[in-house]
N, C-alpha and C positions, 0 to 999 in steps of 0.2 A: 489348680492352675487357672490362672486369668486368660480370660479371652480378650483378642483383639483382634483385628481387622487384617494383616499382613504381617508376612516375616519375609526379607528377603536375605536369600543365603547368597555369599560372595566368595569367591577366592581372594580378592584384596579390597580392603576400605582403607578409602582417601577422606579422612574427617577435614584435611585442608584448616584445621586448626591452628593456631600460632606454630606447634612445634610437627614438624614433619612426619609425622606416625604413618603406621603403613602397617594396618590390622588385616593377620591374613588365616582363613578359614574363619571369618566372623560373619555374623548376621544382624540386619538391624530390624526391633520392633515396632510396627509402627499402628496407632489407634487415630484416628478420629481428627487421621492428616498430620499426627504428628507424630517427630521421633520419641518414644518408648522409652528405649534400651537399644544398645550398641554392645555386644558381648559373643564371645565364643559362639560357635554355632551350635552344640551339643547344649552347653548352659542354655541355652536361651528359650529354645525347645524345652529343657525342663520345667521352665518357670511360665512357657505360654504359649497359648493354645488360639493358631491362627485362622480365621476362615481361608487362608489363602497363602498357600505360599510357595516363592516364586525362586527357583534354582538357578544361580549363574558362578557353575564351579569353572569359569575362565575369563572370571570379567570383575574390573574395579570397578566397585561403587562410591562417588564423589559429588559433591554438589552441582547443582545444574548450572549456570553459567547467568549470570548478570550481565546482560547485555545493557551499557548505562546509556547509551547513546542512541534512538534511532526514531526515524520518520516512519512509519512503517507503512501507510496507504503509497507512500513511492514503489512500491515492488511492481507496482502497474508502471513504472518508467525503469524499469530496469533496463541498462543499455544504448538507453532513447538519446542520448549526448553524450557519447563520450571523448577522452581528449583534448576536451577545454580547461581552460584557466580558469580558476570560481568564480568569478566575477560571470564571464562570459556563457559560461556552464549555467549559472546561475539567472540572470537577465537576459539574456536573448534567447535560451529553449527551457528552462527549467518552470520560472515565473509566467511564460506564457501558455505554455501546457496546463498548466495550472488553470491559469484563467481560464478557456477553454472549455476543459474538461471535468474538472473537480467539483466533487458535492458527495451526496450522502453515498450513494454509490461506490465512487470512484473508494470512499475511505473506509467504508464497510469491507468491499473485495479485496483492496489491496491488504488489510489488515487480516483478511485470513491467508492469505497468500503469504504473508510473511510468520503468521506466526505457525503453517504446516513448515514454513524450511527452518525457524528458531526449533521448532521441535523435535524435528528431525536432527539436527544438529547440536543438540544437548542444551540450550537456551529454556530454563525457567523462568524469568522474567527479566521482565525490560521496560527501560526508561523509556518514552516519546514524546514528540515533540511534530504537531501538526492542526490540521483545520479540521472540521467536524469529527472533535473529540469524541461527542455522543457517540457516535457510528462505531469511532473505535473502540470505546470501551461495550457496547455493547457487540459487537465480534469476538473481543479476546474474554468476557464472559460466557458464550458460544460455546468456547474451543475450551475452556476450562483453563487459560491460561493466568498467570500472575501479570501484575504492570503499575508503572506509575503513571501515570497517565498524565499528561504536560498541556495545560489551558496555553495556547499559543497566543501571542500577543503582538500586534500590530501596529503602525501607524496610516498605512493605507489598506485600501477596499481588498478584498477577495471575495470570492465567490459564498467564503464562508460568513463576513462579516463588513459590514463598509464603514463603519467609523471605529476609532476608539471606546467611546462606549460600548456600541455592539460587542467587542473582543471581550470587556469586562466583562459585561455584563452576562452571554456564554460561556464565560467560566464560574460565576458565581453559580450558575444553573447546571453545570455538572458536578461541582461539588456536591449540590443539594441532592439532585437527581440519586446520586448514586452512591452517597455514602453509608448504604450500607451493605454495599458490593465489598466482603472478607477482601476479596484478592485482589483487591484495586486500591493503589491509594494514587495521591495527585500533586501535582507540582506545577506553580508558574513558573511560565517558560515566554516569556520576551524574546524574540528572535534575536537579536543581535543590534549592538549600539547606532551601530547606521543605519538602520530600522526602527525604533522605538526611540525617541524625543527625552530628552529630561524627565520631562512632566508625567510621561507613560511612564516611566521607566519606575517612579516616585510612587505611583499608583500600584506597581506590581508588589513595590515594598508593602504598600500598605493593606494591598489584598494577600500575600504570602502572611505577614503575622497575623492578620485576622481569622484566619482559619490552620493557623499556626502547618503552615508549607515550606517544603523548599522550594529553590529559584535555579531552574537550570537555563543555560543562556548561551551562545556562540559569542566565543571572547579570543582577539586577539590569534581568529585563525588565520589572516595573511600578514606579511609586512604590509601592503597596502593599504589596510583595513587601520591599523598603527598610524601611517604615516597619516592617513588622513583625521582621523583624531586630536593627533598633534595639532595638523595644521589650522586642524576648524576651532580647537579650544584651546590649547596649549599641555594638552595630555594625555596620557595614554589612555586606552580604555581602562584598561579593567583599575586603574588610580579614581578615573571619571567615576566607576562604580561602586569602588571604597566611599568616596567624597559624599555620593549619593545616600549611600548607608544599603545599599543590597549586598553586601556582601559578610557574610558569617560563618557558624557552621551548618549551614544546611544552604550554603550555596556552589552548586555546579557549576565550573567553567570549561565548558568544553570545547577543545582543540587547542587553545593556548601556546599555538607553535614558536610563538615570538615571546619572550620569557627576557628578561633583565635584574637585575640584584636586586631592584626595587621591591619588582612584583615576587621575586621570590620571599623576602620579607614580607609584603604585605599577606601571602600566602600562609607564612608563619602562624602571624598574629591573628589571623580572622579564624584558622581553621577552618579555610573552605578546600571543596574538593576539583580535583582536574580528574577530565573525563577524556580519554588518549585515545583517538580515532587514527591510527596508524596508515591502515590503507587507504583510507580515502585522502587523508593529506597528503600520502605519496604521489595519490593518483591524481591530482588539483594540483600537484608543484605547489602545497600550498605552506608546505613546513615539519620542521621536526621538532615537538612535545622532547626537552630535555628530561624526560623522566626518571634519568638516574638519580641526577642531579635534585629533583624534588622529590623526590622518595631518602635520598641520603638526609635532606633538610628536615623530614618528619613528613612530611605531605601525601596527604591521603591519593590515590592515583590508582581510577577503575578503567575499564576496558568498554569500548563501544565502538561499533562499527558502522555508524552512520548511515545511511539508508543504499538500496542498493542503486540508485540510482546514480551513487561517485562511490560507488566502490567495488563493486557488485554484489556481494553477498553477503550473509550473513552468517558468517561462520564464525563463531569465537574463537574453535581453536585456532582455525587460522589466523586470528585477531591477535590473540596471547602472541604465537608463536612470530608474526611478525613485530612484535612489540619485542619481545627480546634481543630477536636479529636486529632489529634496527638498534636498538639501546647498542650493542654489543659495537655494531662497524661505525656510530656514527660518535661513541666514545673511545674509538679502539681499543675495547676491555674487552674480553673474551670473559670476566666474569662479571659483566653487567646483567642484573636482571636476569638471573637462575630459574631454573623451570620450573621450580617450587613457589617463587615470587610471582611469576606469570602469572600459575593458572591461581593466585590469592588474587592478584588484581583482578582475575576474569570472574572471580566468586566472590569472596567476604567483602575485598575493597569497593566493590559495586553495593554490592550490599550495602555499605555503608554509609556509601558518598546518597544514597537514597533514604538514607534512617532505618534500616530495615534489618542493619544484623543483628537485632534480637531475634529476628522472626527467618532470617535465611542465610545464605554465606556459606555455612561450615555444616558439618555432617553431628550434631551433638544433642543431646537427651534435652526435650523438652524444645526444640525449633519446631519448624514446617518440614517436612518430609516433602523436598523437596529436593531430588536426586535422579543422578542419570546413571547407567549400566554403560560400561565401556568393553567392548572385548579387546582381551588381551593375547588371546592364542590363533591371531591370522597371520599367515607367513610377514604380514605388512612390521608387525608390531614380536618379531621373533629374532635371536633369543632377549628376553626381557630381564633388566638387569635392576634399574631403576624403573617403578610404575611412574613419580612425577615428568621424569624427563623423559621417558616414551611415549606420553599421552602429551605434553608441548611437542616435541622433535620427529613423534613419526605415527603418528595417530591423525587422520582427518573425520570428517561428520560421517563416512560411513560406516565408523566402527562404532558409533553413539548405537545403542541397541533398545534399549529403554529407558522412557523419562516419566517421572512423578513431577506432578503439584498436589502436594497437599496432601500427598498418598495415594493420589489417582493417576491409575497409568495412563498417558496422552497418548503415547507411543510406546506400542510392546511387539518385541522381534519384529522393530523394523515400519510397525505397520501404526497409521495416525487410530485412532477408538473413536476421538469427538468428530474427525473432520475428514470428506466423502477428497481425496484425492482426485480422481476421475474431474470431478466438477469444478475441481478447484482448477484444474489444467484447461477444461473447458474457458471458466470465466475467462482465466489468463490470456487465452488465445484469442476470445470476443474482444477484450479490451484493444489486443497488438492489431486486429482487424479495423477496428475504430478509429486509433491513433495515424493506421499507416493510412488508412481512406481518406484522413483530413490531411493528410502531408505534414505531419507534425515533427 
């Protein structure tokens, strides 16, 4: 009998592969961080002897969620400036607060707060874009989380970098310093077309090509952004990015609430990815990304929460539910983005956008053991007919019981194993006191 690290038994396993498979009374064998087998419980125990056996008789096992767009240090700014349109929120509230308080501790503490929240709601991988990326990466590794860390590029100075050259230098240092961190991948992350010049966007393209990395960027988030680009250059932002050579099958266009026929054609030709952030877009009144149309055109659409300063949470279950409901009401079609599709957007499609679909995003032999358990036996989840739709339409983050990353339990029975919750809460209160005293 083969010795392995872990067996997890469950009432239901939802692999979230291309078929809507539901496996009843199966178990998953895990060894050295990878899925070794998925089989009926009795036959799996006949083949493997595990150091640890976890029994979840009333639960579903499924891939951990991939949050494809975050700004994790901004957890410190949750609720600081609500009910403003995007540019007022950004230029009159967020940028000033960041200019005054953003530093290494801000990034490190905010990241740990965000990771705790994400683990408690079933996210096992996130794609980030923020400053002090080295501190974000350090916190992520300490927590045992998987992430794609974006190296943010801007034209203007911040507490993180004073010149464009500084941003690019720090990006290369990030990539080289953490290149051996196996849970970490990287992206080049120019903020937006209105904050990064064409010259520096070309430098972003060159940097991404040199390190074979994806590019993640806010694109066509609002009608104002599109109108300003057309007025200044005669082109819409996405067309400009295509002409500058940034857009290919590793490009992630975040938000894209303003889409026309040409954009769809360009997306199809380039095989670029869309990251849909429905709640942030709704709260900031930015617009609605037409994800039904995009998926019908064969374009990969992932899900992101954006930051807690604009959402105000990192709850991917809620984000997926919002995505399907918004698609239905905006198209006036009840069949738009069914529950299974929404789950795939929050798992496999996110992994694909990050170039990680061969490693995570579905439960398959050989992939990393990034998975979660959801309790199906609570009052709010019963009676149970269709587990995929029940998870999307009825469950919430409190139903997530366990979270494993690379076979390691980072949350067990709702208890975080690598983070001190009381210490994190005290840290959050201390930051709130500091910002409140400064009348931010």
